[in-house]
C-alpha positions, 0 to 999 in steps of 0.5 A, spaced: 496 864 949 497 863 942 501 857 943 496 854 947 490 856 942 494 853 936 495 846 940 488 846 942 486 846 934 491 841 932 489 836 937 481 838 936 476 833 933 474 839 928 479 844 927 483 845 921 489 849 919 484 855 918 483 856 925 490 857 927 492 864 929 497 865 923 491 864 918 485 868 922 490 874 924 492 875 916 486 880 916 486 882 923 485 889 921 478 888 919 475 884 925 475 886 932 477 879 935 473 876 940 475 869 940 474 865 947 477 859 950 474 854 955 479 852 960 478 846 966 484 849 970 490 850 966 487 845 961 484 847 954 477 844 953 475 848 947 476 854 943 472 858 939 474 863 933 470 869 934 469 876 933 464 882 935 460 887 932 457 892 936 452 887 941 453 881 937 458 876 937 459 872 931 463 865 929 469 869 926 466 872 920 473 871 916 472 864 916 467 860 912 466 856 919 468 856 926 465 853 932 467 851 939 473 846 937 473 841 942 478 836 945 477 829 946 475 830 953 469 834 951 463 830 951 456 832 951 455 833 958 462 838 958 459 841 952 453 843 955 457 846 961 461 850 956 455 853 952 452 855 959 458 858 961 459 862 954 452 864 954 453 867 961 459 870 959 456 874 953 450 876 957 455 879 962 459 883 957 453 886 954 452 881 948 445 880 945 446 875 940 451 869 938 451 867 931 454 861 930 457 857 924 458 849 926 464 846 922 461 841 917 461 834 919 465 832 913 471 836 916 471 832 923 477 828 924 472 824 929 465 826 931 464 832 934 457 835 934 455 836 941 455 843 940 449 842 936 445 839 941 447 844 946 445 850 941 438 846 941 438 846 948 439 854 948 434 855 943 438 856 937 434 857 931 437 856 924 438 862 921 442 861 914 443 854 910 447 854 904 449 847 900 456 845 898 457 839 893 462 834 896 464 827 893 465 821 898 472 819 895 471 812 898 465 811 894 465 816 888 460 817 883 463 817 876 463 824 872 457 824 867 458 823 860 459 831 858 465 831 863 468 825 860 468 827 853 471 834 856 477 830 859 478 826 853 478 833 849 483 836 854 488 830 853 487 831 845 489 838 846 495 837 850 492 840 856 498 840 862 496 839 869 501 841 875 502 844 881 504 851 880 507 857 884 505 862 879 499 866 883 500 872 879 499 869 873 493 865 875 490 871 879 490 875 872 486 869 869 481 869 875 480 876 876 479 877 868 473 871 869 470 874 875 470 881 872 467 879 866 462 874 868 460 876 875 462 883 876 466 881 882 473 880 885 477 875 889 476 875 896 483 875 897 488 879 894 494 875 890 499 878 896 494 875 901 494 868 898 501 868 897 502 870 905 497 865 907 501 860 902 507 861 905 505 860 912 501 854 910 505 851 904 502 844 906 495 846 906 494 851 900 496 849 893 495 852 886 494 847 881 493 850 873 492 847 867 496 850 861 496 849 854 503 851 851 505 854 857 499 859 858 495 858 864 488 857 861 484 854 868 486 853 875 484 852 882 486 853 889 486 847 894 485 848 901 487 841 904 483 841 911 483 835 915 480 829 911 477 834 906 480 837 900 477 843 898 477 847 892 476 854 891 478 860 886 476 856 880 476 859 873 477 858 866 479 862 861 476 862 854 481 857 851 480 853 857 473 852 856 474 851 849 478 845 851 475 842 857 481 844 861 477 844 868 474 837 867 481 834 866 484 839 872 478 836 877 479 829 874 486 829 876 485 832 883 479 828 885 483 822 883 490 825 887 486 827 893 483 820 894 490 817 893 493 821 898 488 819 903 483 824 903 476 822 905 472 828 901 473 832 896 469 839 897 467 844 891 464 849 896 457 852 896 453 854 890 449 859 894 448 867 895 445 872 899 446 868 906 443 861 902 437 865 900 439 864 892 441 857 889 446 858 883 443 852 880 447 852 874 453 852 878 450 847 883 449 842 877 456 843 874 459 841 881 454 835 881 456 832 874 463 832 877 460 827 882 458 831 888 452 831 892 449 836 898 452 838 904 449 843 908 453 849 911 448 851 917 448 858 921 445 858 928 443 864 932 441 865 939 438 871 942 441 873 949 
């Protein structure tokens, strides 16, 4: 039923390219898929990307978010019926808990929060909350003085910003920064990122900042619905010294607005399921003009 699933995601009010099976299944060896479809006869009302671990079902753990992705016909009354059927189905299958990650409202192409009400009615509790930093591109807050100075510094240093296909070159920079500063590695390997980019070339793009042809900073952009989302942000020492990231973000924020995106999302600044806020990272994003959007996780004991 992949074709029906992907079409349901395509026409949904809150699905993104990351909910297509070609994206979800690149790491299918790591998860026991438990995705569900809500049907009205032969018509798909909604789909839920999910996986199962023992007696618990999760909104897919390989995705940042992934709730019931709903069609235009799935109103509050219908969603109550969908959630009731979900709970019954899970109970009958021996599931004791549902961990549910609603799609944040900035990704909605049309309002789609009926599931939040249905969760409340079924006794769901807020189990995690992480804060992301997002720019409203219709009314953006200007860069702070420090970032404006950095933009001018980068221009004087002849930093060049462009879309790039050199994932291998940028991953060397990214891995070096993550290892030296945070003792960690990228979630995706360069091979996985290449695979995903080949499947979704219009949604996944790499932008780099270079000086004399050398990559000194970069970011991978995910274009999802009304949101331009940046991740895998890194700057080598030469990039930090010359304000490369400030110019890179200033360029991409303006470009995203020109291309019709509503929001520019920097992603969450939390660790430990939201219990720890990386204050320096959050303030760095805020100085670029972003403000807070909550990424919530709910759980229902069955």
